[in-house]
All heavy atoms as a GROMACS GRO file, in nm:
protein
  563
    1MET      N    1  -0.246   2.186  -1.262
    1MET     CA    2  -0.249   2.061  -1.192
    1MET      C    3  -0.298   2.086  -1.046
    1MET      O    4  -0.259   2.180  -0.987
    1MET     CB    5  -0.099   1.996  -1.193
    1MET     CG    6  -0.095   1.872  -1.111
    1MET     SD    7   0.066   1.831  -1.094
    1MET     CE    8   0.081   1.707  -1.238
    2ALA      N    9  -0.391   1.997  -0.997
    2ALA     CA   10  -0.432   2.022  -0.870
    2ALA      C   11  -0.342   1.964  -0.773
    2ALA      O   12  -0.269   1.859  -0.802
    2ALA     CB   13  -0.569   1.934  -0.867
    3ASN      N   14  -0.351   2.024  -0.648
    3ASN     CA   15  -0.259   1.975  -0.547
    3ASN      C   16  -0.336   1.860  -0.478
    3ASN      O   17  -0.454   1.850  -0.463
    3ASN     CB   18  -0.238   2.087  -0.441
    3ASN     CG   19  -0.160   2.193  -0.497
    3ASN    OD1   20  -0.068   2.168  -0.575
    3ASN    ND2   21  -0.180   2.325  -0.452
    4THR      N   22  -0.247   1.761  -0.435
    4THR     CA   23  -0.302   1.640  -0.370
    4THR      C   24  -0.255   1.644  -0.234
    4THR      O   25  -0.143   1.659  -0.196
    4THR     CB   26  -0.262   1.521  -0.431
    4THR    OG1   27  -0.314   1.512  -0.572
    4THR    CG2   28  -0.326   1.391  -0.371
    5VAL      N   29  -0.337   1.622  -0.130
    5VAL     CA   30  -0.298   1.613   0.016
    5VAL      C   31  -0.316   1.466   0.049
    5VAL      O   32  -0.429   1.414   0.038
    5VAL     CB   33  -0.389   1.710   0.098
    5VAL    CG1   34  -0.348   1.696   0.250
    5VAL    CG2   35  -0.375   1.859   0.053
    6TRP      N   36  -0.204   1.405   0.085
    6TRP     CA   37  -0.211   1.268   0.134
    6TRP      C   38  -0.233   1.261   0.286
    6TRP      O   39  -0.190   1.354   0.353
    6TRP     CB   40  -0.079   1.204   0.100
    6TRP     CG   41  -0.061   1.199  -0.042
    6TRP    CD1   42   0.020   1.288  -0.124
    6TRP    CD2   43  -0.115   1.121  -0.136
    6TRP    NE1   44   0.011   1.251  -0.254
    6TRP    CE2   45  -0.079   1.137  -0.262
    6TRP    CE3   46  -0.219   1.002  -0.126
    6TRP    CZ2   47  -0.126   1.082  -0.380
    6TRP    CZ3   48  -0.249   0.938  -0.241
    6TRP    CH2   49  -0.205   0.976  -0.366
    7PRO      N   50  -0.294   1.163   0.330
    7PRO     CA   51  -0.321   1.141   0.483
    7PRO      C   52  -0.182   1.126   0.554
    7PRO      O   53  -0.087   1.079   0.495
    7PRO     CB   54  -0.401   1.020   0.483
    7PRO     CG   55  -0.396   0.940   0.358
    7PRO     CD   56  -0.355   1.038   0.253
    8ALA      N   57  -0.183   1.170   0.674
    8ALA     CA   58  -0.059   1.154   0.760
    8ALA      C   59  -0.026   1.016   0.776
    8ALA      O   60  -0.111   0.921   0.798
    8ALA     CB   61  -0.072   1.230   0.887
    9ALA      N   62   0.102   0.978   0.771
    9ALA     CA   63   0.159   0.845   0.792
    9ALA      C   64   0.143   0.811   0.938
    9ALA      O   65   0.145   0.891   1.030
    9ALA     CB   66   0.291   0.826   0.746
   10SER      N   67   0.125   0.678   0.971
   10SER     CA   68   0.117   0.649   1.108
   10SER      C   69   0.257   0.618   1.165
   10SER      O   70   0.272   0.595   1.284
   10SER     CB   71   0.039   0.509   1.112
   10SER     OG   72   0.088   0.413   1.034
   11SER      N   73   0.363   0.646   1.092
   11SER     CA   74   0.499   0.623   1.126
   11SER      C   75   0.585   0.724   1.040
   11SER      O   76   0.552   0.755   0.926
   11SER     CB   77   0.541   0.493   1.103
   11SER     OG   78   0.682   0.472   1.131
   12ASP      N   79   0.678   0.792   1.102
   12ASP     CA   80   0.759   0.883   1.030
   12ASP      C   81   0.859   0.826   0.923
   12ASP      O   82   0.889   0.887   0.831
   12ASP     CB   83   0.847   0.971   1.128
   12ASP     CG   84   0.762   1.068   1.193
   12ASP    OD1   85   0.647   1.106   1.150
   12ASP    OD2   86   0.803   1.105   1.307
   13ALA      N   87   0.895   0.701   0.950
   13ALA     CA   88   0.981   0.630   0.849
   13ALA      C   89   0.932   0.487   0.841
   13ALA      O   90   0.875   0.423   0.934
   13ALA     CB   91   1.122   0.630   0.915
   14PHE      N   92   0.951   0.440   0.720
   14PHE     CA   93   0.906   0.295   0.683
   14PHE      C   94   1.013   0.239   0.604
   14PHE      O   95   1.057   0.304   0.503
   14PHE     CB   96   0.766   0.304   0.610
   14PHE     CG   97   0.724   0.177   0.566
   14PHE    CD1   98   0.656   0.095   0.645
   14PHE    CD2   99   0.725   0.143   0.437
   14PHE    CE1  100   0.599  -0.024   0.605
   14PHE    CE2  101   0.684   0.030   0.390
   14PHE     CZ  102   0.619  -0.066   0.475
   15ASN      N  103   1.046   0.123   0.630
   15ASN     CA  104   1.149   0.052   0.560
   15ASN      C  105   1.101  -0.085   0.527
   15ASN      O  106   1.071  -0.167   0.610
   15ASN     CB  107   1.283   0.053   0.634
   15ASN     CG  108   1.400  -0.001   0.564
   15ASN    OD1  109   1.382  -0.030   0.436
   15ASN    ND2  110   1.507  -0.012   0.626
   16THR      N  111   1.103  -0.121   0.398
   16THR     CA  112   1.071  -0.256   0.357
   16THR      C  113   1.137  -0.280   0.216
   16THR      O  114   1.216  -0.192   0.177
   16THR     CB  115   0.908  -0.263   0.338
   16THR    OG1  116   0.890  -0.410   0.313
   16THR    CG2  117   0.853  -0.184   0.226
   17THR      N  118   1.121  -0.389   0.154
   17THR     CA  119   1.186  -0.417   0.036
   17THR      C  120   1.074  -0.464  -0.072
   17THR      O  121   0.968  -0.521  -0.025
   17THR     CB  122   1.288  -0.535   0.039
   17THR    OG1  123   1.232  -0.642   0.101
   17THR    CG2  124   1.406  -0.477   0.124
   18LEU      N  125   1.094  -0.445  -0.194
   18LEU     CA  126   1.013  -0.501  -0.296
   18LEU      C  127   1.016  -0.650  -0.301
   18LEU      O  128   1.119  -0.708  -0.265
   18LEU     CB  129   1.056  -0.443  -0.438
   18LEU     CG  130   1.061  -0.298  -0.456
   18LEU    CD1  131   1.115  -0.262  -0.600
   18LEU    CD2  132   0.920  -0.242  -0.445
   19SER      N  133   0.909  -0.705  -0.330
   19SER     CA  134   0.904  -0.854  -0.333
   19SER      C  135   0.901  -0.890  -0.488
   19SER      O  136   0.788  -0.927  -0.545
   19SER     CB  137   0.772  -0.911  -0.265
   19SER     OG  138   0.783  -1.049  -0.269
   20GLY      N  139   1.014  -0.869  -0.547
   20GLY     CA  140   1.020  -0.903  -0.693
   20GLY      C  141   1.064  -0.763  -0.762
   20GLY      O  142   1.076  -0.650  -0.706
   21SER      N  143   1.075  -0.776  -0.894
   21SER     CA  144   1.114  -0.660  -0.971
   21SER      C  145   0.998  -0.587  -1.016
   21SER      O  146   0.875  -0.634  -1.023
   21SER     CB  147   1.214  -0.706  -1.090
   21SER     OG  148   1.144  -0.784  -1.168
   22ILE      N  149   1.022  -0.457  -1.055
   22ILE     CA  150   0.910  -0.384  -1.124
   22ILE      C  151   0.963  -0.314  -1.249
   22ILE      O  152   1.086  -0.301  -1.274
   22ILE     CB  153   0.863  -0.274  -1.013
   22ILE    CG1  154   0.977  -0.174  -0.983
   22ILE    CG2  155   0.795  -0.333  -0.905
   22ILE    CD1  156   0.926  -0.061  -0.892
   23ASN      N  157   0.868  -0.270  -1.326
   23ASN     CA  158   0.908  -0.184  -1.442
   23ASN      C  159   0.827  -0.064  -1.442
   23ASN      O  160   0.748  -0.036  -1.351
   23ASN     CB  161   0.899  -0.272  -1.571
   23ASN     CG  162   0.755  -0.312  -1.592
   23ASN    OD1  163   0.658  -0.237  -1.576
   23ASN    ND2  164   0.743  -0.437  -1.649
   24ASP      N  165   0.832   0.020  -1.557
   24ASP     CA  166   0.773   0.146  -1.559
   24ASP      C  167   0.620   0.137  -1.595
   24ASP      O  168   0.555   0.237  -1.599
   24ASP     CB  169   0.849   0.246  -1.652
   24ASP     CG  170   0.855   0.191  -1.795
   24ASP    OD1  171   0.812   0.080  -1.814
   24ASP    OD2  172   0.910   0.267  -1.874
   25ALA      N  173   0.570   0.017  -1.609
   25ALA     CA  174   0.432   0.007  -1.649
   25ALA      C  175   0.345  -0.042  -1.535
   25ALA      O  176   0.224  -0.056  -1.559
   25ALA     CB  177   0.417  -0.095  -1.771
   26VAL      N  178   0.406  -0.092  -1.427
   26VAL     CA  179   0.323  -0.149  -1.317
   26VAL      C  180   0.229  -0.049  -1.251
   26VAL      O  181   0.259   0.064  -1.241
   26VAL     CB  182   0.414  -0.221  -1.209
   26VAL    CG1  183   0.492  -0.337  -1.276
   26VAL    CG2  184   0.492  -0.120  -1.144
   27THR      N  185   0.114  -0.098  -1.214
   27THR     CA  186   0.016  -0.014  -1.134
   27THR      C  187   0.010  -0.078  -0.989
   27THR      O  188  -0.071  -0.015  -0.902
   27THR     CB  189  -0.113   0.002  -1.201
   27THR    OG1  190  -0.164  -0.130  -1.225
   27THR    CG2  191  -0.093   0.079  -1.342
   28THR      N  192   0.062  -0.193  -0.968
   28THR     CA  193   0.056  -0.259  -0.841
   28THR      C  194   0.193  -0.311  -0.814
   28THR      O  195   0.279  -0.354  -0.892
   28THR     CB  196  -0.034  -0.384  -0.848
   28THR    OG1  197  -0.165  -0.342  -0.873
   28THR    CG2  198  -0.033  -0.460  -0.710
   29ILE      N  199   0.249  -0.283  -0.684
   29ILE     CA  200   0.378  -0.319  -0.642
   29ILE      C  201   0.363  -0.408  -0.517
   29ILE      O  202   0.296  -0.359  -0.423
   29ILE     CB  203   0.473  -0.204  -0.623
   29ILE    CG1  204   0.488  -0.123  -0.750
   29ILE    CG2  205   0.608  -0.238  -0.562
   29ILE    CD1  206   0.571   0.006  -0.729
   30THR      N  207   0.422  -0.526  -0.508
   30THR     CA  208   0.418  -0.620  -0.403
   30THR      C  209   0.539  -0.590  -0.308
   30THR      O  210   0.654  -0.579  -0.358
   30THR     CB  211   0.432  -0.764  -0.451
   30THR    OG1  212   0.314  -0.788  -0.530
   30THR    CG2  213   0.411  -0.850  -0.325
   31LEU      N  214   0.515  -0.566  -0.188
   31LEU     CA  215   0.619  -0.535  -0.088
   31LEU      C  216   0.641  -0.652   0.008
   31LEU      O  217   0.541  -0.733   0.026
   31LEU     CB  218   0.586  -0.406  -0.011
   31LEU     CG  219   0.568  -0.277  -0.095
   31LEU    CD1  220   0.514  -0.168  -0.002
   31LEU    CD2  221   0.693  -0.242  -0.158
   32THR      N  222   0.750  -0.661   0.073
   32THR     CA  223   0.757  -0.765   0.180
   32THR      C  224   0.669  -0.738   0.306
   32THR      O  225   0.636  -0.831   0.374
   32THR     CB  226   0.902  -0.796   0.215
   32THR    OG1  227   0.957  -0.668   0.272
   32THR    CG2  228   0.986  -0.841   0.105
   33SER      N  229   0.646  -0.622   0.334
   33SER     CA  230   0.566  -0.584   0.450
   33SER      C  231   0.499  -0.445   0.416
   33SER      O  232   0.551  -0.359   0.352
   33SER     CB  233   0.642  -0.553   0.575
   33SER     OG  234   0.561  -0.506   0.672
   34VAL      N  235   0.376  -0.421   0.463
   34VAL     CA  236   0.296  -0.286   0.444
   34VAL      C  237   0.267  -0.240   0.584
   34VAL      O  238   0.191  -0.139   0.594
   34VAL     CB  239   0.177  -0.312   0.360
   34VAL    CG1  240   0.213  -0.338   0.222
   34VAL    CG2  241   0.080  -0.406   0.421
   35THR      N  242   0.324  -0.283   0.692
   35THR     CA  243   0.301  -0.243   0.822
   35THR      C  244   0.331  -0.102   0.832
   35THR      O  245   0.436  -0.044   0.788
   35THR     CB  246   0.385  -0.320   0.929
   35THR    OG1  247   0.357  -0.452   0.919
   35THR    CG2  248   0.364  -0.279   1.068
   36ASN      N  249   0.238  -0.017   0.903
   36ASN     CA  250   0.250   0.124   0.914
   36ASN      C  251   0.217   0.204   0.796
   36ASN      O  252   0.214   0.338   0.804
   36ASN     CB  253   0.378   0.171   0.974
   36ASN     CG  254   0.388   0.117   1.121
   36ASN    OD1  255   0.296   0.110   1.188
   36ASN    ND2  256   0.519   0.090   1.155
   37LEU      N  257   0.189   0.146   0.682
   37LEU     CA  258   0.150   0.231   0.570
   37LEU      C  259   0.000   0.259   0.575
   37LEU      O  260  -0.079   0.180   0.617
   37LEU     CB  261   0.170   0.155   0.434
   37LEU     CG  262   0.306   0.148   0.382
   37LEU    CD1  263   0.319   0.068   0.250
   37LEU    CD2  264   0.353   0.292   0.352
   38SER      N  265  -0.035   0.375   0.527
   38SER     CA  266  -0.184   0.422   0.532
   38SER      C  267  -0.264   0.335   0.427
   38SER      O  268  -0.216   0.335   0.301
   38SER     CB  269  -0.190   0.564   0.493
   38SER     OG  270  -0.331   0.601   0.473
   39THR      N  271  -0.365   0.267   0.463
   39THR     CA  272  -0.443   0.191   0.370
   39THR      C  273  -0.512   0.272   0.271
   39THR      O  274  -0.569   0.224   0.172
   39THR     CB  275  -0.548   0.099   0.441
   39THR    OG1  276  -0.629   0.189   0.519
   39THR    CG2  277  -0.479  -0.004   0.539
   40SER      N  278  -0.520   0.401   0.290
   40SER     CA  279  -0.595   0.491   0.202
   40SER      C  280  -0.509   0.556   0.096
   40SER      O  281  -0.542   0.653   0.025
   40SER     CB  282  -0.684   0.602   0.270
   40SER     OG  283  -0.587   0.680   0.351
   41GLY      N  284  -0.371   0.511   0.089
   41GLY     CA  285  -0.279   0.568  -0.004
   41GLY      C  286  -0.177   0.660   0.063
   41GLY      O  287  -0.184   0.695   0.175
   42GLY      N  288  -0.088   0.701  -0.030
   42GLY     CA  289   0.019   0.791   0.017
   42GLY      C  290   0.121   0.804  -0.090
   42GLY      O  291   0.101   0.762  -0.198
   43VAL      N  292   0.248   0.836  -0.038
   43VAL     CA  293   0.354   0.859  -0.121
   43VAL      C  294   0.470   0.773  -0.064
   43VAL      O  295   0.494   0.777   0.055
   43VAL     CB  296   0.400   1.007  -0.144
   43VAL    CG1  297   0.524   1.011  -0.228
   43VAL    CG2  298   0.283   1.083  -0.212
   44LEU      N  299   0.544   0.702  -0.154
   44LEU     CA  300   0.663   0.624  -0.110
   44LEU      C  301   0.787   0.670  -0.187
   44LEU      O  302   0.771   0.710  -0.306
   44LEU     CB  303   0.646   0.478  -0.120
   44LEU     CG  304   0.534   0.400  -0.057
   44LEU    CD1  305   0.524   0.258  -0.101
   44LEU    CD2  306   0.556   0.411   0.099
   45CYS      N  307   0.909   0.660  -0.130
   45CYS     CA  308   1.026   0.676  -0.199
   45CYS      C  309   1.100   0.543  -0.207
   45CYS      O  310   1.108   0.461  -0.124
   45CYS     CB  311   1.113   0.767  -0.114
   45CYS     SG  312   1.277   0.791  -0.180
   46ILE      N  313   1.129   0.500  -0.343
   46ILE     CA  314   1.200   0.382  -0.356
   46ILE      C  315   1.344   0.413  -0.390
   46ILE      O  316   1.376   0.503  -0.473
   46ILE     CB  317   1.147   0.305  -0.493
   46ILE    CG1  318   1.001   0.275  -0.468
   46ILE    CG2  319   1.231   0.195  -0.530
   46ILE    CD1  320   0.936   0.207  -0.591
   47ASP      N  321   1.435   0.353  -0.298
   47ASP     CA  322   1.578   0.359  -0.329
   47ASP      C  323   1.613   0.253  -0.420
   47ASP      O  324   1.603   0.140  -0.394
   47ASP     CB  325   1.654   0.348  -0.190
   47ASP     CG  326   1.643   0.474  -0.097
   47ASP    OD1  327   1.623   0.581  -0.148
   47ASP    OD2  328   1.649   0.456   0.018
   48ARG      N  329   1.672   0.304  -0.532
   48ARG     CA  330   1.702   0.205  -0.636
   48ARG      C  331   1.847   0.140  -0.616
   48ARG      O  332   1.929   0.196  -0.549
   48ARG     CB  333   1.718   0.281  -0.777
   48ARG     CG  334   1.749   0.186  -0.894
   48ARG     CD  335   1.756   0.283  -1.012
   48ARG     NE  336   1.791   0.208  -1.125
   48ARG     CZ  337   1.916   0.158  -1.160
   48ARG    NH1  338   2.020   0.181  -1.081
   48ARG    NH2  339   1.940   0.083  -1.265
   49GLN      N  340   1.843   0.008  -0.654
   49GLN     CA  341   1.974  -0.064  -0.661
   49GLN      C  342   1.999  -0.112  -0.800
   49GLN      O  343   1.904  -0.138  -0.870
   49GLN     CB  344   1.957  -0.193  -0.564
   49GLN     CG  345   1.964  -0.154  -0.423
   49GLN     CD  346   1.975  -0.280  -0.335
   49GLN    OE1  347   1.924  -0.380  -0.368
   49GLN    NE2  348   2.022  -0.272  -0.214
   50ASP      N  349   2.119  -0.106  -0.841
   50ASP     CA  350   2.154  -0.166  -0.963
   50ASP      C  351   2.150  -0.316  -0.979
   50ASP      O  352   2.122  -0.387  -0.877
   50ASP     CB  353   2.285  -0.099  -1.025
   50ASP     CG  354   2.417  -0.149  -0.936
   50ASP    OD1  355   2.404  -0.260  -0.870
   50ASP    OD2  356   2.513  -0.088  -0.956
   51GLY      N  357   2.183  -0.371  -1.090
   51GLY     CA  358   2.181  -0.509  -1.114
   51GLY      C  359   2.268  -0.592  -1.024
   51GLY      O  360   2.250  -0.709  -1.007
   52ASN      N  361   2.370  -0.521  -0.964
   52ASN     CA  362   2.467  -0.585  -0.882
   52ASN      C  363   2.426  -0.578  -0.736
   52ASN      O  364   2.499  -0.623  -0.653
   52ASN     CB  365   2.606  -0.532  -0.905
   52ASN     CG  366   2.658  -0.560  -1.041
   52ASN    OD1  367   2.634  -0.681  -1.087
   52ASN    ND2  368   2.718  -0.461  -1.104
   53GLY      N  369   2.313  -0.508  -0.708
   53GLY     CA  370   2.273  -0.489  -0.568
   53GLY      C  371   2.326  -0.370  -0.511
   53GLY      O  372   2.313  -0.344  -0.387
   54ALA      N  373   2.394  -0.283  -0.572
   54ALA     CA  374   2.465  -0.166  -0.524
   54ALA      C  375   2.368  -0.051  -0.514
   54ALA      O  376   2.285  -0.031  -0.609
   54ALA     CB  377   2.582  -0.126  -0.606
   55ASP      N  378   2.361   0.015  -0.403
   55ASP     CA  379   2.260   0.126  -0.392
   55ASP      C  380   2.299   0.240  -0.488
   55ASP      O  381   2.420   0.267  -0.514
   55ASP     CB  382   2.264   0.187  -0.248
   55ASP     CG  383   2.210   0.086  -0.145
   55ASP    OD1  384   2.129  -0.005  -0.182
   55ASP    OD2  385   2.240   0.102  -0.034
   56THR      N  386   2.197   0.307  -0.549
   56THR     CA  387   2.221   0.415  -0.639
   56THR      C  388   2.127   0.524  -0.588
   56THR      O  389   2.012   0.558  -0.652
   56THR     CB  390   2.189   0.377  -0.783
   56THR    OG1  391   2.055   0.328  -0.793
   56THR    CG2  392   2.283   0.270  -0.841
   57PRO      N  393   2.168   0.593  -0.482
   57PRO     CA  394   2.071   0.704  -0.429
   57PRO      C  395   2.042   0.816  -0.510
   57PRO      O  396   1.928   0.872  -0.490
   57PRO     CB  397   2.156   0.749  -0.300
   57PRO     CG  398   2.286   0.709  -0.326
   57PRO     CD  399   2.290   0.587  -0.411
   58THR      N  400   2.115   0.844  -0.614
   58THR     CA  401   2.068   0.943  -0.714
   58THR      C  402   1.957   0.912  -0.803
   58THR      O  403   1.916   0.980  -0.882
   58THR     CB  404   2.198   0.998  -0.797
   58THR    OG1  405   2.240   0.878  -0.867
   58THR    CG2  406   2.309   1.052  -0.705
   59LYS      N  407   1.922   0.783  -0.791
   59LYS     CA  408   1.817   0.728  -0.872
   59LYS      C  409   1.693   0.694  -0.801
   59LYS      O  410   1.603   0.622  -0.837
   59LYS     CB  411   1.858   0.602  -0.942
   59LYS     CG  412   1.986   0.614  -1.034
   59LYS     CD  413   1.964   0.697  -1.156
   59LYS     CE  414   2.075   0.689  -1.241
   59LYS     NZ  415   2.065   0.754  -1.371
   60ARG      N  416   1.669   0.769  -0.679
   60ARG     CA  417   1.552   0.746  -0.605
   60ARG      C  418   1.434   0.790  -0.685
   60ARG      O  419   1.425   0.879  -0.761
   60ARG     CB  420   1.558   0.834  -0.478
   60ARG     CG  421   1.648   0.774  -0.384
   60ARG     CD  422   1.641   0.856  -0.247
   60ARG     NE  423   1.728   0.796  -0.149
   60ARG     CZ  424   1.823   0.870  -0.086
   60ARG    NH1  425   1.837   0.995  -0.100
   60ARG    NH2  426   1.899   0.808  -0.002
   61GLU      N  427   1.313   0.726  -0.665
   61GLU     CA  428   1.191   0.750  -0.726
   61GLU      C  429   1.081   0.765  -0.612
   61GLU      O  430   1.072   0.683  -0.535
   61GLU     CB  431   1.155   0.642  -0.818
   61GLU     CG  432   1.034   0.653  -0.894
   61GLU     CD  433   0.994   0.542  -0.985
   61GLU    OE1  434   1.070   0.447  -0.991
   61GLU    OE2  435   0.888   0.552  -1.046
   62PHE      N  436   0.998   0.867  -0.637
   62PHE     CA  437   0.882   0.887  -0.551
   62PHE      C  438   0.764   0.843  -0.631
   62PHE      O  439   0.745   0.878  -0.744
   62PHE     CB  440   0.871   1.034  -0.507
   62PHE     CG  441   0.967   1.076  -0.414
   62PHE    CD1  442   1.090   1.130  -0.468
   62PHE    CD2  443   0.947   1.071  -0.282
   62PHE    CE1  444   1.192   1.166  -0.369
   62PHE    CE2  445   1.048   1.110  -0.191
   62PHE     CZ  446   1.165   1.169  -0.233
   63ILE      N  447   0.679   0.765  -0.564
   63ILE     CA  448   0.559   0.707  -0.629
   63ILE      C  449   0.443   0.743  -0.522
   63ILE      O  450   0.467   0.744  -0.413
   63ILE     CB  451   0.563   0.557  -0.650
   63ILE    CG1  452   0.578   0.481  -0.522
   63ILE    CG2  453   0.685   0.519  -0.748
   63ILE    CD1  454   0.562   0.332  -0.535
   64SER      N  455   0.325   0.752  -0.591
   64SER     CA  456   0.205   0.755  -0.515
   64SER      C  457   0.116   0.636  -0.529
   64SER      O  458   0.136   0.556  -0.633
   64SER     CB  459   0.117   0.885  -0.556
   64SER     OG  460   0.080   0.875  -0.692
   65PHE      N  461   0.048   0.599  -0.436
   65PHE     CA  462  -0.050   0.480  -0.443
   65PHE      C  463  -0.178   0.519  -0.375
   65PHE      O  464  -0.183   0.609  -0.296
   65PHE     CB  465   0.027   0.362  -0.376
   65PHE     CG  466   0.034   0.373  -0.222
   65PHE    CD1  467  -0.056   0.296  -0.150
   65PHE    CD2  468   0.144   0.440  -0.172
   65PHE    CE1  469  -0.031   0.312  -0.003
   65PHE    CE2  470   0.160   0.446  -0.027
   65PHE     CZ  471   0.067   0.386   0.053
   66THR      N  472  -0.280   0.443  -0.414
   66THR     CA  473  -0.419   0.474  -0.361
   66THR      C  474  -0.471   0.370  -0.262
   66THR      O  475  -0.572   0.405  -0.200
   66THR     CB  476  -0.509   0.488  -0.483
   66THR    OG1  477  -0.517   0.371  -0.552
   66THR    CG2  478  -0.477   0.598  -0.579
   67GLY      N  479  -0.410   0.263  -0.248
   67GLY     CA  480  -0.451   0.164  -0.154
   67GLY      C  481  -0.368   0.048  -0.135
   67GLY      O  482  -0.254   0.038  -0.189
   68ILE      N  483  -0.405  -0.042  -0.044
   68ILE     CA  484  -0.329  -0.161  -0.008
   68ILE      C  485  -0.426  -0.286  -0.019
   68ILE      O  486  -0.540  -0.278   0.031
   68ILE     CB  487  -0.268  -0.158   0.128
   68ILE    CG1  488  -0.168  -0.037   0.138
   68ILE    CG2  489  -0.203  -0.281   0.158
   68ILE    CD1  490  -0.113  -0.007   0.278
   69SER      N  491  -0.377  -0.391  -0.084
   69SER     CA  492  -0.437  -0.522  -0.088
   69SER      C  493  -0.342  -0.624  -0.046
   69SER      O  494  -0.252  -0.651  -0.127
   69SER     CB  495  -0.501  -0.546  -0.224
   69SER     OG  496  -0.568  -0.667  -0.224
   70GLY      N  497  -0.348  -0.684   0.068
   70GLY     CA  498  -0.256  -0.776   0.116
   70GLY      C  499  -0.124  -0.708   0.132
   70GLY      O  500  -0.104  -0.616   0.206
   71THR      N  501  -0.012  -0.760   0.069
   71THR     CA  502   0.122  -0.684   0.078
   71THR      C  503   0.136  -0.611  -0.065
   71THR      O  504   0.248  -0.562  -0.094
   71THR     CB  505   0.227  -0.782   0.098
   71THR    OG1  506   0.230  -0.882  -0.010
   71THR    CG2  507   0.220  -0.840   0.243
   72ASP      N  508   0.034  -0.582  -0.137
   72ASP     CA  509   0.037  -0.508  -0.262
   72ASP      C  510  -0.003  -0.359  -0.227
   72ASP      O  511  -0.103  -0.333  -0.166
   72ASP     CB  512  -0.057  -0.559  -0.372
   72ASP     CG  513  -0.006  -0.692  -0.418
   72ASP    OD1  514   0.115  -0.735  -0.397
   72ASP    OD2  515  -0.090  -0.760  -0.480
   73ILE      N  516   0.074  -0.263  -0.289
   73ILE     CA  517   0.026  -0.128  -0.300
   73ILE      C  518  -0.036  -0.114  -0.431
   73ILE      O  519   0.020  -0.160  -0.534
   73ILE     CB  520   0.135  -0.023  -0.263
   73ILE    CG1  521   0.252  -0.035  -0.365
   73ILE    CG2  522   0.175  -0.031  -0.122
   73ILE    CD1  523   0.352   0.080  -0.341
   74THR      N  524  -0.151  -0.055  -0.446
   74THR     CA  525  -0.230  -0.050  -0.564
   74THR      C  526  -0.254   0.107  -0.610
   74THR      O  527  -0.229   0.191  -0.534
   74THR     CB  528  -0.365  -0.112  -0.535
   74THR    OG1  529  -0.429  -0.049  -0.428
   74THR    CG2  530  -0.352  -0.263  -0.508
   75GLY      N  531  -0.288   0.107  -0.730
   75GLY     CA  532  -0.320   0.251  -0.786
   75GLY      C  533  -0.183   0.321  -0.795
   75GLY      O  534  -0.192   0.446  -0.774
   76VAL      N  535  -0.082   0.253  -0.827
   76VAL     CA  536   0.048   0.316  -0.829
   76VAL      C  537   0.059   0.416  -0.947
   76VAL      O  538   0.031   0.386  -1.059
   76VAL     CB  539   0.163   0.211  -0.833
   76VAL    CG1  540   0.296   0.267  -0.869
   76VAL    CG2  541   0.166   0.128  -0.713
   77THR      N  542   0.114   0.537  -0.920
   77THR     CA  543   0.140   0.634  -1.028
   77THR      C  544   0.296   0.669  -1.010
   77THR      O  545   0.344   0.702  -0.897
   77THR     CB  546   0.060   0.762  -1.000
   77THR    OG1  547  -0.077   0.732  -1.013
   77THR    CG2  548   0.098   0.860  -1.110
   78ARG      N  549   0.362   0.650  -1.105
   78ARG     CA  550   0.512   0.664  -1.114
   78ARG      C  551   0.548   0.784  -1.203
   78ARG      O  552   0.481   0.800  -1.304
   78ARG     CB  553   0.577   0.547  -1.153
   78ARG     CG  554   0.542   0.430  -1.064
   78ARG     CD  555   0.609   0.301  -1.103
   78ARG     NE  556   0.758   0.311  -1.100
   78ARG     CZ  557   0.834   0.223  -1.151
   78ARG    NH1  558   0.780   0.115  -1.219
   78ARG    NH2  559   0.968   0.243  -1.139
   79GLY      N  560   0.661   0.839  -1.187
   79GLY     CA  561   0.710   0.950  -1.276
   79GLY      C  562   0.639   1.071  -1.268
   79GLY      O  563   0.613   1.152  -1.355
   0.00000   0.00000   0.00000
């Protein structure tokens, strides 16, 4: 497997929320804000919440994305 080098973020930390639910088949994810995200892609960590809205930090997921369109991150690769 080839190593991938992602561009440096314009901010050390980024906090936003999903704008809707996602499943394991999506390749585009809509966020409430994409401010400070690199438009050329990167890696995000999603902190999962259960159906009751309780945080489940042991279920965090790292995803990569290749671009941004509006408030959508595109080219999403999960798992």
